[in-house]
C-alpha positions in Angstrom: 126.0 123.4 90.3 128.4 121.4 88.1 131.3 121.9 90.5 129.1 121.4 93.6 127.7 118.2 92.2 131.1 116.7 91.7 131.6 116.6 95.5 128.2 115.3 96.5 127.8 111.6 97.4 124.9 109.7 96.1 122.6 108.3 98.8 121.9 105.2 96.6 125.3 104.1 95.3 127.7 106.1 97.6 129.7 107.5 94.7 130.5 111.1 94.2 129.1 113.3 91.5 125.5 113.3 92.5 123.6 116.3 91.1 120.0 115.9 92.3 119.1 117.0 95.8 116.0 116.0 97.7 113.5 118.8 97.7 112.4 118.2 101.3 113.4 121.1 103.5 116.4 120.2 105.7 117.2 117.0 103.8 120.8 116.7 102.7 120.4 113.6 100.5 121.7 113.8 96.9 121.5 111.2 94.1 122.4 110.5 90.5 119.6 110.4 88.0 120.5 106.8 86.9 120.4 105.7 90.6 117.0 107.3 91.3 114.7 104.4 90.3 117.0 101.7 91.7 117.1 103.6 95.1 113.4 104.3 95.3 113.8 108.1 94.6 111.1 110.0 92.8 111.6 112.6 90.1 108.5 114.5 89.2 108.5 115.5 85.5 105.9 118.3 86.1 106.5 121.9 87.2 108.3 122.6 89.5 110.3 119.4 88.7 110.8 118.2 92.2 112.9 115.3 93.3 112.7 113.3 96.5 114.9 110.8 98.2 113.5 107.4 99.4 112.7 108.8 102.8 110.7 111.8 101.5 109.2 110.6 98.3 105.4 111.0 97.9 103.2 108.0 98.7 99.8 107.2 97.4 97.0 108.4 99.8 94.6 105.8 98.5 93.4 103.5 101.2 93.2 100.1 99.5 94.9 96.7 99.4 94.8 94.3 96.5 92.7 91.2 96.6 94.8 88.0 97.0 96.0 86.8 93.6 95.7 90.3 92.0 97.6 90.6 88.7 98.9 93.7 86.9 96.5 94.4 84.0 99.4 95.3 81.8 101.9 92.3 82.2 99.4 89.9 83.9 101.9 89.0 86.5 101.1 89.1 90.3 101.5 92.4 92.2 102.6 92.7 95.8 100.0 92.4 98.5 100.2 96.2 99.4 101.2 99.6 98.0 104.9 99.9 97.7 107.3 102.0 95.6 107.0 99.3 92.9 103.3 98.5 93.3 100.8 101.2 92.6 97.0 101.5 92.5 94.5 103.6 90.5 93.3 106.4 92.7 89.8 106.4 91.1 88.7 102.8 90.9 91.1 101.4 93.5 90.9 98.0 91.7 93.7 98.4 89.1 97.0 97.4 90.7 100.1 97.5 88.6 103.9 97.5 88.7 105.7 100.9 88.5 107.7 99.7 85.4 104.5 98.5 83.7 102.6 101.8 84.1 105.7 103.7 83.1 105.9 101.7 79.9 102.2 102.3 79.3 102.7 106.0 79.8 105.6 106.2 77.4 103.5 104.4 74.7 100.2 106.2 75.2 101.4 109.8 75.7 99.5 112.3 77.8 96.4 112.5 75.6 95.7 108.7 75.8 97.2 107.7 79.1 94.5 106.3 81.5 93.8 103.6 84.1 94.0 100.2 82.4 90.7 99.1 84.1 88.4 102.1 84.7 89.8 104.2 81.8 89.9 107.3 84.1 92.3 109.9 82.6 92.4 113.0 84.7 92.7 111.8 88.3 94.9 108.9 87.2 97.3 111.0 85.2 97.7 113.6 87.9 98.4 110.9 90.6 100.9 109.1 88.4 102.8 112.3 87.6 103.0 113.1 91.4 104.3 109.5 92.0 107.1 110.1 89.4 105.7 108.5 86.3 106.9 110.4 83.2 104.1 110.9 80.7 105.4 112.5 77.5 103.2 115.0 75.6 103.1 113.5 72.2 101.0 111.2 70.0 100.8 107.6 71.1 103.4 105.2 69.7 100.8 103.1 68.0 100.2 106.1 65.7 103.9 106.1 64.6 104.9 105.0 61.1 101.3 104.3 60.0 101.2 101.2 62.3 97.5 100.6 61.5 97.5 101.6 57.8 96.7 98.0 56.8 93.3 98.5 58.4 92.4 100.9 55.6 93.5 98.5 52.9 90.8 96.6 51.0 90.8 92.8 50.8 92.4 91.9 47.5 90.9 88.4 46.9 87.4 87.0 46.9 86.6 84.4 49.5 83.1 83.6 48.2 82.4 80.0 47.0 81.2 81.4 43.6 82.8 84.7 42.8 80.6 87.0 40.7 83.5 89.0 39.5 86.5 86.7 38.6 88.2 89.9 37.3 88.4 91.3 40.8 87.2 94.5 42.4 88.3 96.6 39.5 85.9 94.8 37.2 83.1 95.1 39.8 83.6 98.8 40.2 83.7 99.4 36.5 80.6 97.4 35.6 78.6 98.0 38.8 76.5 95.4 40.6 74.8 93.0 38.3 71.8 91.5 39.6 
């Protein structure tokens, strides 16, 4: 495919060297991976790893429209007034509307085991729908677990905030002597 790809023109940028072909039968459109998002193409990162041009990409079947003034629950910025390539909805609650970039960022942070709808917390239907729509969800621990990000929560308070401290020597003194009382 390397040699064949060098002759294919990208349906997004028009340059040669496109190596991804739309999976729709009888479609002759090719595109570069870096051009996919910009051009509205969808790459599904689940078996059988299908890719679709803008004309044949999957669309959400959910019949819903956002209420006027609806904000993305991730970035808190307004979403479009309908489903589009860049504006998506939770298939379960039909109330969570978000930007494609926002939900992709959420998926990359959460990983497959913690990825869910930001509002209704549905995991299964939501994850499947997002994968079909081209959202890449890595199978790994969430990024908030990296580098002991919350290790400080397990640390004990080191100073006494009481008006009259019963143990001016600190916790160590209290633990050695036990409670006096």
